[in-house]
C-alpha atoms as an extended CHARMM CRD file, in Angstrom:
* protein
*
        75  EXT
         1         1  MET       CA            -92.6010000000       96.9360000000     -169.5270000000  PROA      1               0.0000000000
         2         2  LYS       CA            -93.8540000000       94.1910000000     -167.2120000000  PROA      2               0.0000000000
         3         3  LEU       CA            -95.7310000000       91.2290000000     -168.6160000000  PROA      3               0.0000000000
         4         4  SER       CA            -98.9960000000       92.2890000000     -166.9620000000  PROA      4               0.0000000000
         5         5  GLU       CA            -98.6550000000       95.7840000000     -168.4430000000  PROA      5               0.0000000000
         6         6  GLU       CA            -97.9950000000       94.3180000000     -171.8800000000  PROA      6               0.0000000000
         7         7  LYS       CA           -101.0870000000       92.1290000000     -171.6190000000  PROA      7               0.0000000000
         8         8  ILE       CA           -103.2590000000       95.0940000000     -170.6490000000  PROA      8               0.0000000000
         9         9  ASP       CA           -101.8130000000       97.1270000000     -173.5240000000  PROA      9               0.0000000000
        10        10  ILE       CA           -102.5380000000       94.3220000000     -175.9980000000  PROA      10              0.0000000000
        11        11  ILE       CA           -106.0850000000       93.8650000000     -174.6980000000  PROA      11              0.0000000000
        12        12  GLN       CA           -106.7790000000       97.5930000000     -175.0400000000  PROA      12              0.0000000000
        13        13  LYS       CA           -105.4710000000       97.6120000000     -178.6030000000  PROA      13              0.0000000000
        14        14  VAL       CA           -107.5910000000       94.5840000000     -179.5280000000  PROA      14              0.0000000000
        15        15  ILE       CA           -110.7040000000       96.1960000000     -178.0500000000  PROA      15              0.0000000000
        16        16  GLU       CA           -110.1110000000       99.3150000000     -180.1490000000  PROA      16              0.0000000000
        17        17  LEU       CA           -109.5160000000       97.3860000000     -183.3900000000  PROA      17              0.0000000000
        18        18  GLU       CA           -112.0730000000       97.9450000000     -186.1210000000  PROA      18              0.0000000000
        19        19  ASN       CA           -110.2900000000       95.9980000000     -188.8440000000  PROA      19              0.0000000000
        20        20  GLU       CA           -111.9780000000       92.6110000000     -189.1500000000  PROA      20              0.0000000000
        21        21  GLU       CA           -109.0430000000       91.1070000000     -191.0490000000  PROA      21              0.0000000000
        22        22  LYS       CA           -106.6430000000       91.9320000000     -188.2140000000  PROA      22              0.0000000000
        23        23  LEU       CA           -109.0830000000       90.5400000000     -185.6590000000  PROA      23              0.0000000000
        24        24  ASP       CA           -109.3320000000       87.3270000000     -187.6780000000  PROA      24              0.0000000000
        25        25  ARG       CA           -105.5310000000       87.0340000000     -187.7540000000  PROA      25              0.0000000000
        26        26  ILE       CA           -105.3340000000       87.5520000000     -183.9880000000  PROA      26              0.0000000000
        27        27  HSD       CA           -108.0000000000       84.9010000000     -183.4980000000  PROA      27              0.0000000000
        28        28  GLU       CA           -106.0840000000       82.4730000000     -185.7310000000  PROA      28              0.0000000000
        29        29  LEU       CA           -102.8740000000       83.0410000000     -183.7660000000  PROA      29              0.0000000000
        30        30  LEU       CA           -104.6210000000       82.4320000000     -180.4640000000  PROA      30              0.0000000000
        31        31  SER       CA           -106.3290000000       79.3200000000     -181.8320000000  PROA      31              0.0000000000
        32        32  GLU       CA           -103.0090000000       77.9210000000     -183.0500000000  PROA      32              0.0000000000
        33        33  GLU       CA           -101.4740000000       78.5030000000     -179.6240000000  PROA      33              0.0000000000
        34        34  GLU       CA           -104.4500000000       76.8070000000     -177.9960000000  PROA      34              0.0000000000
        35        35  ASN       CA           -104.0780000000       73.7810000000     -180.2680000000  PROA      35              0.0000000000
        36        36  LEU       CA           -100.4110000000       73.4720000000     -179.3480000000  PROA      36              0.0000000000
        37        37  ASN       CA           -101.3380000000       73.4990000000     -175.6840000000  PROA      37              0.0000000000
        38        38  HSD       CA           -103.5370000000       70.4340000000     -176.2340000000  PROA      38              0.0000000000
        39        39  LEU       CA           -100.6220000000       68.2060000000     -177.2150000000  PROA      39              0.0000000000
        40        40  SER       CA            -99.8530000000       65.4180000000     -174.8080000000  PROA      40              0.0000000000
        41        41  GLU       CA            -96.5000000000       65.3810000000     -173.0690000000  PROA      41              0.0000000000
        42        42  SER       CA            -95.3140000000       62.4540000000     -175.2160000000  PROA      42              0.0000000000
        43        43  GLU       CA            -96.3710000000       64.3030000000     -178.3920000000  PROA      43              0.0000000000
        44        44  ARG       CA            -94.4310000000       67.3790000000     -177.2970000000  PROA      44              0.0000000000
        45        45  ARG       CA            -91.3480000000       65.3020000000     -176.4880000000  PROA      45              0.0000000000
        46        46  SER       CA            -91.5540000000       63.5610000000     -179.8700000000  PROA      46              0.0000000000
        47        47  ILE       CA            -91.8280000000       66.8490000000     -181.7200000000  PROA      47              0.0000000000
        48        48  GLU       CA            -88.9950000000       68.3880000000     -179.7160000000  PROA      48              0.0000000000
        49        49  ARG       CA            -86.8100000000       65.3240000000     -180.3200000000  PROA      49              0.0000000000
        50        50  GLY       CA            -87.5280000000       65.5000000000     -184.0490000000  PROA      50              0.0000000000
        51        51  LEU       CA            -86.6960000000       69.1980000000     -184.1960000000  PROA      51              0.0000000000
        52        52  LYS       CA            -83.4850000000       68.6030000000     -182.2640000000  PROA      52              0.0000000000
        53        53  ASP       CA            -82.5310000000       65.8100000000     -184.6730000000  PROA      53              0.0000000000
        54        54  LEU       CA            -83.1520000000       68.1340000000     -187.6250000000  PROA      54              0.0000000000
        55        55  ASP       CA            -81.1010000000       70.9010000000     -186.0160000000  PROA      55              0.0000000000
        56        56  GLU       CA            -78.2390000000       68.4630000000     -185.5210000000  PROA      56              0.0000000000
        57        57  GLY       CA            -78.4510000000       67.3040000000     -189.1280000000  PROA      57              0.0000000000
        58        58  ARG       CA            -79.6630000000       63.7990000000     -188.3500000000  PROA      58              0.0000000000
        59        59  LYS       CA            -81.7240000000       62.0970000000     -191.0050000000  PROA      59              0.0000000000
        60        60  ILE       CA            -83.6560000000       58.8570000000     -191.1180000000  PROA      60              0.0000000000
        61        61  SER       CA            -84.8360000000       56.8190000000     -194.0500000000  PROA      61              0.0000000000
        62        62  TYR       CA            -88.4290000000       56.9660000000     -195.1940000000  PROA      62              0.0000000000
        63        63  GLN       CA            -88.8390000000       53.3160000000     -194.1720000000  PROA      63              0.0000000000
        64        64  GLU       CA            -87.6020000000       54.0510000000     -190.6450000000  PROA      64              0.0000000000
        65        65  PHE       CA            -89.8930000000       57.0770000000     -190.5050000000  PROA      65              0.0000000000
        66        66  LYS       CA            -92.8980000000       54.9090000000     -191.3940000000  PROA      66              0.0000000000
        67        67  GLN       CA            -91.9520000000       52.3870000000     -188.6950000000  PROA      67              0.0000000000
        68        68  ARG       CA            -91.5430000000       55.0860000000     -186.0590000000  PROA      68              0.0000000000
        69        69  LEU       CA            -94.8180000000       56.6810000000     -187.0770000000  PROA      69              0.0000000000
        70        70  GLN       CA            -96.6350000000       53.3630000000     -186.8200000000  PROA      70              0.0000000000
        71        71  GLN       CA            -95.1290000000       52.7370000000     -183.3770000000  PROA      71              0.0000000000
        72        72  TRP       CA            -96.0840000000       56.2150000000     -182.2350000000  PROA      72              0.0000000000
        73        73  ILE       CA            -99.6660000000       55.8220000000     -183.4770000000  PROA      73              0.0000000000
        74        74  THR       CA           -100.1500000000       52.4760000000     -181.7590000000  PROA      74              0.0000000000
        75        75  SER       CA            -98.5400000000       53.4950000000     -178.4660000000  PROA      75              0.0000000000
């Protein structure tokens, strides 16, 4: 199925939904995605770098973490 067809299918299903709980969950998911899109490029790079470091098993001390956080906040 093409992306455009999938989007139309999803929209139709959402329109037909009567379950308020499911609609709330869909709204939450879309809001979370929207919040992620508001990250600056440097914030995204920092998060991606941190995730990569975790995947590779790298660790830093709490003290170093605090220093990096302070630098990031003030930059």
